[in-house]
N, C-alpha and C positions, 0 to 999 in steps of 0.2 A: 439644117443650122443656120443659125443668124452669124453674116459675113461683117464683124465690127470693122468697121474705118479705126476704131482705138477701143479696144478691149480693156474690159475693168480690172485687169490684174494677167500673167502672161507668165511663162516656166522662164527662166533665170537655170539651164540644163549647159552642161558644157564637154569635152570628149571624156573629161576626167572622170565624170559620173558616169560616162557606158568605161572607162576602161576600170572603173572600181566596182559595178556590178559582175564586168566578164571576168573578171578574176576573182570573185569572189563562186559565180559557177564553178569555175573549173577547180578550187577547193576542196567540190563536193561536201562540204559543210554549211547547209542553209537554213537551218533553224540557230533562234539564240543560241550562242557561241564567243568565241574571242575576237570578233569583230565588234560584237555589242559591247565585250567588257572593256574594251580600249575606245570606245565612242563614248561610253560614259567618264570613261576616265578623263578625256580629251576634254569633255562638255563641262563636267564638277570643275576642272582647273581655271577653264574659260569664265567660268559664273561663280567663281572665285568658293566653294560648296565644299564641306568633306563628301556626299555620299551625291550621286545621279544615276538613277535607275531609268532605264529604255523601256519604253510601253507602246501598248500597240494602235494609241491613239490619244491625242491629248484628254477624251472625256475617262478614259481610264485613268490617265496621270490624277485628273480633279475627285474621282472616286478613292483612289489608292489613298491619297492625301487628309479626304473627311475622313475617312477610315482610321488611317494611322493617328489622325489627331481626337479619335474617339467617339466623333459623332456618332447619336443612334437616335433611337426611339424617343421622345420626350425634353429631347435638345432645340436648342435653335440656332440655325447658320442665318447670319446677318451677311446680304450679299447683293448687289447695285440691279435695278431693275434695267438697267440700261446695258447687255451685255445679251452673248449667243445661251442657249437656254440651256446649255450642257451645264452652266456657271450655276446656278440655280440646284437643275437635275441630280448635278452630285450629291447635295444632303440629302435628295428625295430616296437614294438609293438606298442611304446608311437609315431611314427611318424619321431621320432628322426632320424640321423647319422650318424651310426659307423663309425669312422677313428680310423684306426689301428695303433697302434706306437711298433715298434721293441723288440725284448727283448735285454736284456742286452749284454750276452755273451755264446759262449759255455759251462762256469760252473756257468752262473747264465742263465735259464729260463726265470727270471721276467721278467716285462715290465719295460723297462728303460727309468727313469725318464726324458734323456736330448732330448729324441724321443720326450715323448709327450710335451715337452715344442717347439719343431719346431712344431707340428701337433696344437698348439693353434692355436683359429680364433676366431675373437670377436662372433661366432654365438656356441662358446662350451657352454655347461652346466655342463656337469660331465663330471670326470674321473674316470673309471672303472677300477680295479686293482683284478688281479687273486694271488693268494699266492700256484704257480705251487707246486704242487706235497706235499704241506706242508711246503715250507720254505717260510718264511716270506716275501714280497716285502720291498722294501726301503724306508718306509711310512713316515720317516723325508722330503726326499727330496719331495715325492709328496703330503706330505699335506702344504708344506712349498711353492710349484708352485702353491696349488690350494689358499691356502690362499692370495698369491698375485694376482691372477686373478681372484679374485671371485667365481669359482668355485667349485660342491660337489662333494667328495668323497664316491665313492660305493663301499665294498670290496666284489668281492669275494669269499668268506672265505671256498667254499666248499669242499677243499682239508685241511683246515686247522683247523677244531674243535678242540682246546685246543693246539694250535701255538701258541709262545709267540714271542715280540720282546720288551725288555726295563722293561721285569715285564708286560706289556700291554698285552692282548688279542688281535692276530688277530681280526677283525671286529669287534672291538673296535675303530679304530683309526680314520675310516672316519665318513660320517656323516650318511651313513646305510651300515649294513654289512649280508650278506648272505649266507645260510649254508646250506646244500641238507644233507638230510638223506637216499640217494638211497641205492639199498643192497649193492654196495659195497665201501658205507663209512667207516668214523672212526665210525661214532655214526647214527645207521641206524634205519630204521623203516617203511625197504620196500619201500613206497612213502613217501616224507614228506620233509619239510624245515624249515626254521626260518627265518626273518628277523629281524636285533635288533637298536636300535639308543637312543640315550641320547637325541634327539631332541623332545621335546612337541609335537610342530606343526607337523612334519613328522608323529608322533606315532598317533595321530588323523586321518589323514588324512588315515594312512595304516590301522588303526581299523575299518574303514567304508569302505571304499574299500574293504578290504578282503572278505568281504561279502555283497554282492550287491548295497550296500552304503546305506544299513539297519542303523537305529539311536538305536534298541536293538538286542538282539541276541535270537534262539531260549530255549536256557538254561533261558535265563532273564526272558522271558513269563512262562516257566514253573515252574520257582522258585515264581513264583507272584510277581517279581519286578515291570513289565511293561506289559499291557494288549494290547499292542499295539505298531506301529513302523511307522516311516517316512523313507523318501527314497532321500538323500538328492543331492545326486549327482552318476552317471555311477558307479556302481561297478563290483565285479566278486564272482564267487563263488569257493574261495580260500582257504578255509577251511578243515579242517585236522580231524580226529576223536578220538574220545578217548582211541580206541586200537590200535592205532597210538602212542598217547599221554602217553600212559602207556608203550608200550616199551621202547622209546624215555627216559622216564626217568629212568629207568630199565639198560640202555645203559651211559647212563649220568653221572650215578656212578661208570660204569668201564672205561669210558673214558680215564682218565689218566693212569691208568694200561694195558690199552691196547696201547697206545702211546707210551708208554716205551716199551710194547712188541716189539712192531715196529720198536723202536729206536736201539737193541738190534739185530736183524735180519736187516738191515741195516748197523748196523757198523761189522758183519760178512760178509755181501755182499763185505764190501769196501776193508777187508783183502785178499777176497779170491779171487778177481779181480782187484786188483791196480796195478799189475806189467802183467795184461793180453794185449797182442798188439794191438792194431787194437778196445780197449775200452776203453772209455772213463768215469767217474763219475761224473757227474755235484752237483754245492753247495758244495764240498770238504770244505769251509771255510765259509759256511752260518752265518750270526751272529740269533742271539736270538735260540729260542728253536723251532723245528720244530714236524711237527704231523709225519711226514712219510707217507704222505696215498701213495704213489706210492713209487717204486725202479726206476729211468729212469736210463740208462747206453746210451750214442750214439757211433755210430759207425764210424772207422775210413772211410777217404775219400778214395770213390773208395773200399767199401766194398759193398756187392749185401746184403741190408735189406730183401730182399723177401727171398733171397737164407737162410740167417738166421735165419729167422723166422721160415722156411719153415725146419730145418734141426731142431732144437727146437722142434717143433711137432714132427718129425719122431723119438722124443727121449722118448716125452711122455708129456715135458714142456711147458706151455701155454705162450704167451708172447702178449703183444698189439704196438698200438700205441697214444701215448699221446704228441701232435695232430695234426693231419692234419690240416693246415693253415688255417684258416679260411676265410681271404681274398680272398684264391683262389679256393673255394667251387663255384659252376658253377652259385648258385642264387647272390653271391657276383659280381662274374665278369661281371655279366647278369646287373647287378645293378646299379653299382658303374663302370664298367671300369676295373678291376683291372686286374695284372697280375704279372707275373713272373718277380722278380728282385724290388720290391717295397721295401720288409721287408728283407734286404740279410740275418741278423742273424736268425730269426724268421725262413726263408726256411729252411735253413739249416737245423738246429736243426728238424724242421717238415719234412726232408728227412732222417733222421740219426738216429731219436731216436728209442729205443723200451723199454720196461717196461717189466721187470721181476716181477714175481710171489712177491706178499708181502700181508700177513695179519698177524693179531697176534696169531695165532696158526701156524704160516708156522714151522715146525720143523726143527731147525739146521742142522739138513744130509741131509736133502731136498735143503739146500741152496748150501749144497755141492755138489748136484746132480745137480744146475742150473750152477755152477761154471765149474764142470768138461765138462758138456755138449757145454756151450759155449766156451772153450779153443777145444776141439773137434772139435766144427763145421765151426769156423771161419773158420781155414784155406782153407774149400771149399768155401769162400765167395767170391774170389775176383771175380770184376766185367770185364765181357771180352771187350776188348776193337775193 
């Protein structure tokens, strides 16, 4: 295992999480039950929505959202190419076809509403937006477009718990919002996720298909509220457990403070890197409140990204890429005939983006270390011609 001087991400767990897990284990009930319901209630209140359903992971949240929105064979779902592959795969799971739209600009990696409009067809069922790195997408433009064309809006807010725009929380704008609680996320339960909605019909469907299409849950029967159950449609086992829900409630209490800590580290990075030749920093004038999940930079044209990342690694600094362009993965090339040049902005970003370390407890002196290393490594990274 690499002993990083500055890791890309790190857990921020306190004794409160340990106590919550221990109390859950002592309770004698660890499958989905009362703690999950309380976690859902708290999260719904925090996000400003009527319904929240905790699930096994963020991908399950996306799958359930697409099913609730009625996506299926013959439908198209517009989504960004600059995202984790689960965003697009969720549409595939339903039999729908993902249609990729470009990013807005090298300063705003989010979905471009103008390209979304260009990609609309009579078969478009939904548009899935991603709040990249925790910076809210232009929801006003997306919602206006969706309203005019009668399509659903699904928010992939995996990066954005606590982000807001105009006083409204990311995930609460569209018909459905999806969150991930993976280990590196702003709110973590190890694995886990949440799907939220203000639509009562969608909520009823999600509640059923999260657990095998059953009409009652094991906890209901344990408490004597029901003796049997019916299965009314095909469903899945996308349930979360009480241990992760207990973790989630502690993490939710700390979310705003941790996001504020991420912001202070983002501000420090911007100060130290703003004048470094060969580096540009996106989202400089981003509207709203970011969750600051990632700190992405964009290397200048003609710089060798692999060389830069190798140089940082030699100095003990872990970096990553967010993300390879989804439409150029082998699966999507093979199935849909995608090729380079389809989405020039997203492809340019995907070829030059580097993610620097970011987490709430990242020491400020470590940010100085990262910035000094970047300055030292960059001059060695001119691509050979």
